[in-house]
Every structure is written in C-alpha cells, then in structure tokens.
KEGUSE-705162 format. One line per field, with one value per residue (C-alpha): residue in three letters; y, z, x; residue number from 1; chain. Coordinates in steps of 0.1 Angstrom, whole numbers, plus 2048, in hexadecimal, padded with zeros to 3 digits. Layout:
! KEGUSE-705162
r	(ALA; ...) .
y	(Y; ...) .
z	(Z; ...) .
x	(X; ...) .
k	(NUM; ...) .
c	(A; ...) .
//
This chain:
! KEGUSE-705162
r	(MET; TYR; GLU; LEU; VAL; ARG; LYS; PHE; ARG; MET; PHE; GLY; ALA; THR; ASP; ASP; ARG; ASP; LYS; VAL; TYR; ALA; LEU; ALA; GLY; ILE; ALA; GLU; THR; VAL; GLU; ASN; ALA; VAL; GLY; ALA; THR; VAL; ARG; ILE; SER; TYR; ALA; PRO; ASN; THR; GLU; ILE; LEU; ASP; VAL; PHE; TRP; ASP; LEU; ILE; ASP; THR; GLU; LEU; ARG; HIS; PRO; LYS; SER; ILE; ILE; PHE; LEU; ASN; HIS; ALA; CYS; GLY; ILE; THR; LYS; PRO; HIS; ASP; PHE; PRO; SER; TRP; MET; PRO; LEU; TRP; TYR; GLU; ALA; ASP; SER; TYR; ALA; LYS; SER; GLY; PRO; ARG; PRO; PHE; GLU; GLU; LEU; GLN; ILE; SER; PRO; GLN; ILE; THR; TYR; GLN; ALA; SER; LYS; HIS; SER; GLN; PRO; SER; ALA; ASN; MET; HIS; LYS; PRO; THR; LYS; SER; LEU; GLN; ILE; THR; ALA; THR; PHE; LEU; SER; ASN; ILE; TYR; GLN; ILE; GLY; GLU; VAL; PHE; ASN; ARG; ASP; LEU; PRO; GLU; ALA; ASP; HIS; ALA; ALA; PRO; LEU; GLN; ARG; TRP; ALA; GLY; MET; LEU; ASP; PRO; SER; LEU; ALA; GLY; LEU; GLN; TYR; PHE; HIS; HIS; THR; MET; LEU; LEU; LEU; ARG; ARG; ALA; GLN; ARG; VAL; PHE; ALA; GLU; GLU; ALA; GLU; LYS; GLY; PHE; ARG; ASP; PHE; VAL; GLN; LYS; LYS; TYR; LEU; ASP; LYS; GLU; GLN; LEU; ILE; ASP; LYS; PHE; PHE; ALA; THR; LEU; LEU; ALA; SER; THR; SER; ASP; GLU; GLY; THR; LYS; TYR; PHE; THR; ASN; PRO; ILE; ALA; ASP; ALA; LYS; THR; ALA; ALA; LYS; LEU; ARG; LEU; LEU; ALA; GLY; ARG; GLN; THR; GLU; GLY; THR; ARG; HIS; ALA; SER; ASP; GLU; VAL; VAL; HIS; HIS; VAL; GLN; ASN; ARG; ILE; ALA; ASP; VAL; CYS; HIS; GLY; ARG; ARG; LEU; PHE; ARG; CYS; GLY; THR; GLY; VAL; HIS; VAL; ASN; GLY; LYS; GLY; VAL; ASP; ALA; ASN; PHE; GLY; LEU; CYS; PRO; SER; ASP; THR; GLU; VAL; GLY; ASP; LEU; VAL; VAL; LEU; PHE; PRO; GLY; ALA; LYS; THR; MET; HIS; VAL; ILE; ARG; MET; VAL; GLU; ARG; ASP; GLU; GLY; GLY; ARG; ASP; VAL; PHE; GLY; LEU; VAL; GLY; GLU; VAL; TYR; VAL; HIS; ASP; TRP; MET; ARG; GLY; GLN; LEU; GLU; GLY; ASP; ASP; LEU; THR; GLY; GLY; HIS; LEU; LYS; GLY; MET; GLU; LEU; TRP; LEU; ARG) .
y	(64D; 657; 678; 666; 64E; 66B; 67F; 662; 654; 65A; 645; 623; 601; 5DE; 5D2; 5EB; 5E3; 5F3; 615; 612; 5F9; 60B; 62A; 617; 61A; 640; 643; 627; 63B; 654; 63D; 621; 638; 63B; 617; 621; 60F; 5FE; 5D8; 5CA; 5AA; 59C; 57E; 574; 57C; 59F; 5B5; 5DA; 5E3; 5D2; 5E7; 608; 5FD; 5F9; 61B; 62D; 61A; 627; 64B; 647; 63C; 655; 672; 66B; 67C; 679; 68C; 66E; 677; 695; 67E; 663; 655; 65F; 653; 649; 62F; 60D; 5F1; 5E3; 5FF; 617; 63A; 648; 639; 648; 634; 63D; 61C; 619; 63B; 653; 662; 66C; 680; 691; 69A; 6A0; 6BF; 6C9; 6C0; 6E0; 6D7; 6DF; 700; 70E; 72B; 731; 747; 759; 73B; 71D; 705; 6FB; 6F3; 6DE; 6F0; 6E0; 6BF; 69D; 683; 664; 648; 623; 60C; 5EC; 5D6; 5BB; 5D5; 5ED; 608; 626; 62E; 653; 66F; 68B; 6AA; 6AD; 6D1; 6D4; 6C5; 6D0; 6DD; 6EC; 6E6; 6F7; 6E9; 6DC; 6F5; 6E7; 6FA; 6E4; 6F5; 713; 732; 743; 729; 72F; 74C; 73C; 723; 73E; 755; 739; 732; 757; 755; 738; 74F; 76D; 770; 793; 788; 775; 797; 7A3; 785; 78C; 7B0; 7A7; 78E; 7A8; 7C1; 7A6; 79F; 7C4; 7C8; 7AA; 7B8; 7D9; 7EA; 7FB; 802; 7EF; 80E; 814; 7F0; 7EF; 811; 806; 7E5; 7F6; 811; 7F5; 7E2; 801; 80C; 7EB; 7D3; 7E9; 7D3; 7B3; 7BC; 7A3; 787; 791; 791; 76F; 760; 76E; 761; 73F; 73E; 745; 72E; 74A; 745; 76A; 78D; 789; 76B; 77D; 79B; 782; 77B; 79E; 7AC; 791; 79D; 77C; 78C; 7AE; 7AD; 7A7; 7C1; 7DB; 7D4; 7D7; 7F8; 806; 800; 81E; 835; 83F; 824; 817; 7F8; 7EA; 7F1; 7DE; 7C1; 7C2; 7C4; 7A5; 793; 79A; 78E; 76E; 768; 76B; 757; 73B; 738; 736; 71B; 708; 70A; 704; 6E9; 6C9; 6D9; 6E8; 705; 6F8; 707; 6F6; 6FB; 701; 6DB; 6CC; 6E3; 6E1; 6E4; 6F4; 70E; 70D; 70F; 72B; 723; 726; 71D; 70F; 6F9; 6D3; 6B6; 6B0; 690; 6A2; 69F; 6B2; 6A2; 69A; 6A4; 6BC; 6AF; 6B9; 69D; 6A8; 6AD; 6B4; 6D4; 6D6; 6CB; 6AC; 6A1; 67F; 66B; 64F; 630; 614; 607; 5E9; 5CA; 5DA; 5F6; 610; 62B; 627; 645; 649; 665; 67D; 694; 6B4; 6D5; 6FA; 710; 733; 73A; 718; 714; 724; 712; 727; 707; 701; 723; 72B; 737; 714; 6F9; 708; 6FF; 6D9; 6C8; 6AE; 696; 675; 654; 64B; 630; 638; 61D) .
z	(5EC; 5F6; 5E3; 5C4; 5C5; 5CA; 5AD; 595; 5A2; 582; 56D; 563; 56B; 55F; 582; 59C; 5B3; 59B; 5A3; 5C1; 5B7; 596; 5AA; 5C5; 5B1; 5AF; 5D5; 5DE; 5E1; 5FA; 60E; 611; 626; 640; 63E; 630; 610; 604; 603; 5E0; 5DC; 5BF; 5D3; 5CA; 5EE; 5EC; 5E4; 5DA; 5FC; 60B; 5F4; 5FF; 623; 621; 60F; 62B; 645; 634; 636; 65B; 662; 64C; 649; 665; 651; 651; 631; 623; 638; 622; 604; 615; 604; 622; 632; 611; 60C; 5FB; 612; 628; 61D; 637; 636; 63F; 620; 5FD; 5E3; 5C6; 5B5; 5AC; 5B3; 59A; 595; 5BA; 5B5; 597; 5A5; 5C9; 5DA; 5D5; 5F4; 607; 603; 5DD; 5E5; 5F7; 5E8; 5F9; 60A; 60C; 613; 626; 63D; 65E; 676; 68A; 688; 6A1; 6AB; 69D; 692; 6A7; 694; 68F; 677; 682; 663; 670; 676; 65A; 675; 67C; 6A1; 6A2; 6BB; 6B6; 6C8; 6C7; 6BF; 6B8; 6AC; 68C; 692; 670; 64C; 62B; 609; 5F2; 5DB; 5B8; 5A0; 583; 583; 56C; 57A; 57F; 599; 5AE; 5C1; 5D1; 5E8; 5F3; 5FC; 611; 621; 62B; 639; 64F; 661; 663; 650; 646; 635; 61A; 60C; 60D; 5F9; 5E0; 5DD; 5D9; 5BD; 5AB; 5AC; 59D; 581; 579; 578; 561; 54A; 54B; 558; 573; 577; 590; 5A5; 5A6; 5B0; 5CB; 5DA; 5D8; 5EA; 604; 60B; 60D; 627; 63C; 63D; 644; 651; 664; 683; 66E; 65B; 66E; 666; 642; 63E; 64F; 638; 619; 625; 62B; 607; 5FB; 615; 618; 63D; 642; 635; 621; 610; 609; 5FA; 5E2; 5D1; 5D2; 5C5; 5B0; 5A5; 59B; 57E; 570; 555; 56F; 586; 56A; 563; 587; 58C; 574; 58E; 5A1; 583; 569; 55D; 53B; 526; 534; 557; 552; 545; 564; 57A; 569; 56F; 594; 594; 582; 599; 5B8; 5AA; 59E; 5C0; 5D1; 5B9; 5BE; 5E4; 5E9; 5CE; 5DF; 601; 619; 632; 655; 678; 696; 6BB; 6D8; 6DC; 6F5; 709; 702; 721; 733; 71A; 701; 6DB; 6CC; 6B6; 692; 66E; 650; 632; 634; 61C; 60C; 620; 641; 657; 676; 695; 684; 698; 68F; 69B; 697; 692; 69D; 67F; 668; 652; 655; 66D; 664; 669; 678; 67F; 698; 684; 69C; 6BE; 6BC; 6D1; 6EA; 6F0; 6DD; 6C8; 6A4; 68C; 666; 656; 643; 636; 63C; 645; 644; 662; 65C; 680; 685; 666; 672; 691; 6A8; 6BA; 6C5; 6D5; 6FA; 6FC; 6F8; 6FC; 709; 6E9; 6EE; 6E0; 6F8; 6E4; 6E8; 6D6; 6BD; 6A3; 67F; 669) .
x	(EB4; E90; E93; E9F; E81; E6A; E77; E75; E55; E41; E59; E4D; E5D; E57; E5C; E4E; E6A; E82; E72; E89; EA4; EAD; EB8; ECC; EEC; EEA; EE5; EFD; F1D; F10; EF9; F12; F27; F0B; EFE; EDC; ED9; EB9; EBB; EB5; EA2; E8E; E82; E5E; E53; E62; E44; E45; E38; E57; E6D; E5D; E5E; E84; E86; E74; E88; EA7; E99; E92; EB5; EC7; EC1; EA7; E8C; E66; E61; E4F; E31; E2B; E27; E12; DF3; DDE; DBE; DAE; DC9; DC2; DB7; DD3; DEC; DFB; DED; E10; E22; E24; E11; E27; E29; E04; DF4; E04; DE1; DE1; E01; DF2; DD0; DD7; DE5; E09; E1F; E27; E4C; E47; E37; E55; E68; E89; E91; E70; E5A; E66; E53; E64; E48; E61; E82; E99; E8A; E93; E79; E74; E63; E65; E53; E41; E3E; E26; E0B; E17; E18; E2E; E35; E3D; E40; E27; E1B; DF6; DEC; DC7; DA7; D95; D72; D69; D73; D6A; D64; D80; D91; D95; DAB; DA0; D7E; D79; D8B; D6A; D61; D81; D74; D55; D66; D7F; D63; D53; D74; D77; D53; D5D; D76; D5E; D3D; D46; D66; D52; D48; D6C; D78; D5C; D66; D8B; D82; D6D; D8A; DA1; D88; D85; DAB; DAE; D93; DA5; D85; D9A; DBF; DD4; DD9; DB4; DAC; DC5; DBA; D95; D9D; DB2; D97; D7D; D91; D99; D74; D63; D7E; D97; D94; D99; DB8; DCE; DB5; DB3; DD9; DDB; DC0; DD1; DF3; DE3; DD5; DF9; E09; E22; E2D; E36; E32; E51; E41; E21; E34; E46; E25; E16; E37; E47; E6A; E7A; E8C; E95; E7A; E5F; E6D; E6D; E49; E3F; E51; E37; E1C; E29; E27; E0E; DF6; DFF; DF8; E19; E0E; DED; E02; E18; DF9; DEA; E0B; E08; DE4; DEC; E0A; DF3; DD6; DED; DFE; DDC; DD0; DF1; DEE; DC9; DC2; DB6; DB4; D9B; D9C; D98; D95; DA3; D9D; DB6; DBB; DD3; DEA; E0F; E24; E08; DFF; DE3; DE8; DD3; DB5; DC0; DB7; DCA; DC9; DC4; DBF; D9E; D99; D99; D7B; D6E; D7D; D9F; DBE; DDA; DFC; E21; E3A; E5D; E73; E56; E54; E2E; E12; DFD; DD9; DD2; DB2; DAC; DA3; DA3; DAE; DC6; DC6; DDD; DC4; DD9; DC9; DD4; DD3; DD1; DE5; DCF; DEA; DFF; DF0; DF9; DF2; E00; E0B; E1C; E32; E52; E5A; E44; E38; E5C; E60; E64; E40; E32; E4D; E6C; E7D; E77; E58; E4A; E35; E23; E27; E0C; E07; DFF; DF1) .
k	(1; 2; 3; 4; 5; 6; 7; 8; 9; 10; 11; 12; 13; 14; 15; 16; 17; 18; 19; 20; 21; 22; 23; 24; 25; 26; 27; 28; 29; 30; 31; 32; 33; 34; 35; 36; 37; 38; 39; 40; 41; 42; 43; 44; 45; 46; 47; 48; 49; 50; 51; 52; 53; 54; 55; 56; 57; 58; 59; 60; 61; 62; 63; 64; 65; 66; 67; 68; 69; 70; 71; 72; 73; 74; 75; 76; 77; 78; 79; 80; 81; 82; 83; 84; 85; 86; 87; 88; 89; 90; 91; 92; 93; 94; 95; 96; 97; 98; 99; 100; 101; 102; 103; 104; 105; 106; 107; 108; 109; 110; 111; 112; 113; 114; 115; 116; 117; 118; 119; 120; 121; 122; 123; 124; 125; 126; 127; 128; 129; 130; 131; 132; 133; 134; 135; 136; 137; 138; 139; 140; 141; 142; 143; 144; 145; 146; 147; 148; 149; 150; 151; 152; 153; 154; 155; 156; 157; 158; 159; 160; 161; 162; 163; 164; 165; 166; 167; 168; 169; 170; 171; 172; 173; 174; 175; 176; 177; 178; 179; 180; 181; 182; 183; 184; 185; 186; 187; 188; 189; 190; 191; 192; 193; 194; 195; 196; 197; 198; 199; 200; 201; 202; 203; 204; 205; 206; 207; 208; 209; 210; 211; 212; 213; 214; 215; 216; 217; 218; 219; 220; 221; 222; 223; 224; 225; 226; 227; 228; 229; 230; 231; 232; 233; 234; 235; 236; 237; 238; 239; 240; 241; 242; 243; 244; 245; 246; 247; 248; 249; 250; 251; 252; 253; 254; 255; 256; 257; 258; 259; 260; 261; 262; 263; 264; 265; 266; 267; 268; 269; 270; 271; 272; 273; 274; 275; 276; 277; 278; 279; 280; 281; 282; 283; 284; 285; 286; 287; 288; 289; 290; 291; 292; 293; 294; 295; 296; 297; 298; 299; 300; 301; 302; 303; 304; 305; 306; 307; 308; 309; 310; 311; 312; 313; 314; 315; 316; 317; 318; 319; 320; 321; 322; 323; 324; 325; 326; 327; 328; 329; 330; 331; 332; 333; 334; 335; 336; 337; 338; 339; 340; 341; 342; 343; 344; 345; 346; 347; 348; 349; 350; 351; 352; 353; 354; 355; 356; 357; 358; 359; 360; 361; 362; 363; 364; 365; 366; 367; 368; 369; 370; 371; 372; 373) .
c	(A; A; A; A; A; A; A; A; A; A; A; A; A; A; A; A; A; A; A; A; A; A; A; A; A; A; A; A; A; A; A; A; A; A; A; A; A; A; A; A; A; A; A; A; A; A; A; A; A; A; A; A; A; A; A; A; A; A; A; A; A; A; A; A; A; A; A; A; A; A; A; A; A; A; A; A; A; A; A; A; A; A; A; A; A; A; A; A; A; A; A; A; A; A; A; A; A; A; A; A; A; A; A; A; A; A; A; A; A; A; A; A; A; A; A; A; A; A; A; A; A; A; A; A; A; A; A; A; A; A; A; A; A; A; A; A; A; A; A; A; A; A; A; A; A; A; A; A; A; A; A; A; A; A; A; A; A; A; A; A; A; A; A; A; A; A; A; A; A; A; A; A; A; A; A; A; A; A; A; A; A; A; A; A; A; A; A; A; A; A; A; A; A; A; A; A; A; A; A; A; A; A; A; A; A; A; A; A; A; A; A; A; A; A; A; A; A; A; A; A; A; A; A; A; A; A; A; A; A; A; A; A; A; A; A; A; A; A; A; A; A; A; A; A; A; A; A; A; A; A; A; A; A; A; A; A; A; A; A; A; A; A; A; A; A; A; A; A; A; A; A; A; A; A; A; A; A; A; A; A; A; A; A; A; A; A; A; A; A; A; A; A; A; A; A; A; A; A; A; A; A; A; A; A; A; A; A; A; A; A; A; A; A; A; A; A; A; A; A; A; A; A; A; A; A; A; A; A; A; A; A; A; A; A; A; A; A; A; A; A; A; A; A; A; A; A; A; A; A; A; A; A; A; A; A; A; A; A; A; A; A; A; A; A; A; A; A; A; A; A; A; A; A) .
//
C-alpha cells in the first residue's frame, strides 16, 4: 500500500485523504490476507495526518519496513509535523527540488544499498506526541560539512564545489579535481582525444598522488554513490545496450569521429550520475564516534542532506538500506532526548552491510532506543 501511495503521490485529489483511500482497493486483495489494510474514514475529525499515520502504521506491521524514513520531510518540517514522516500531500515542491532518494539511484545488480542486511527494524509510533520510538546504532558524529551541490546551476559552475569537497579530504586533492575537470572539458571540446586525456590524467595521478590513490578512488566512488568497483566501472564503461558497447569498443582502437562521440557519451554518463547523486547534498566528514561492541568505527566521509549541521549524528536503523542523520531537538518532560530526522546519508564503506560483519558486531547490531519527532 505504501509503495502505491508513493508512486502516485504527485496526482491530485479533491479530498487529500483520497491520495491514500483511492488506492486502497488496489492493495486490498493482498493486504487483507495479512491484516494490514488502511482504515477508511471520511469523518470530519479524520485529518490527512491521521490517514498517513495509519498508512505508516500499516507499513510497520507488514512488511515491517521503515523505507518511509528515506522519504521523510526532515528537520525543516512545517511546525508541529513529524520530521520522520513524508509530507507528500502538500509538499510536492520538496519532492521536485530536493535530492533524489538513494533508493531511486540503485542500479541492480551493480549498485544496491544494504547498509543493514540481515537485521529487522524495531519501531513503534506514539500518536499523542507524534513520535517514533525506534532502535538505532549510533555510529559517528559529523565534524565538517561542505557546501551544497546544485545541479540546476550552469554546468560550468558544477566543478567548483566538487573541487572544494576534494580539498576537505586533502588540500592537495582540490588541484587533482581541477585537473580532472579540465581534461573533461578538453575532451568535450575535442581539443584532445579520449586516449590522450585518460593517459594524461593517469600519469598526473601516478606522479603526484601515488600515495593517495585509495582516497581518490573512494572519493570518486562517493560522487557516483557506486558502492563498489563494479558499480564504478558501470559508469566509466556503460554497456547497457549493443549500440553503446559498439561505440565504446572504438575507444581501444584508432581515434575517429565515432570514437570522440563514444567518449563524449561516457563523459556525459559520468557527469549526469554525479549531478543526480550530489544534487541537494553536501560532503561531510565524521569522526570515530561511539564504539560498537568494543571496537571503534573508522573516521569516514560521505554525502548528507543540505540541512545537515556540524554536530549532527550518523546512525544506522536496523532494517534500513542507508544510514541516517539525526539531531537532538529537545528534552521531553520525562528527561528523554528527542531527535529530529535530518535525512539519509551515503557513506561508501558502510553501504553493503559492513557494519553487521563479525569485525564490529558479530553479525548482530546492538542498538539503543531513541525517539524521533
């Protein structure tokens, strides 16, 4: 039911409640069998928030999913609205202008996100306080953030923030990112052949950055949100169909007009992916944070929502495909810390279930209970 509502969220409805109720009949046959149907009520005191509350309650019961956190409105929510709930019924502009959910950036089988591979979510909603009580493993705190990448700016302005992001990781890498961008521009302008550009870039890296190759590869993979070498190769060698493959085979032979066209196709493929992944996000660096089962989580970097601030916390919710950023917003009357959900994050070394491995958790995440509001 939740997936249906998500897919048709941009459709209009005279009564906002029908954004859910109109789809109930489609989902009824399957969900009746598991007792997870949404209650339908047009009573005057049934508000749209009540309808979405029931929808998410259904999702938590079957299929016991917390995917809705990846579509949440986040910390910049309207007053008195939960940060952990989607705001589909009145914030279509948010969906259009914000970053694409990482779920939509997966390309199976090369690129899939499974930060929590084997664990099941544990979450309960508390309607009087509009809160979500959920189990989470605290991984790290964010101590540095970069500027926001905006793909809607002229293409010539895309390189500057990426250069500054690279400089955050190592000051010398800003020059590398500038050199790489220059070579791409020369290729696109047909001032150099693809083979020459690639050799020039490779020689430049080997001479000046030999000891930083691993960091360079990881940064590039992060910009592509590629999760693995296989994912990165998918974008640098796109062979989705026979026509594209035939063009790319020319790269290994003599440079011709067709080769330059194929080279441009690769460049556009990579640049479009980087723009898709990075739009509306920042690069962040996080510290070692809290130890998990007695062992520290390595310092790392990744991509986070534009609303992220220094001091925010990176957590993993069991059952989630990505990590998330949260921020303490208040302390309730019972003395509990209450957090707002900022959004989902990409951390390259943590996207394929590594945090559930024997090296950190013995295969079983042990989390703490926290309250999102």
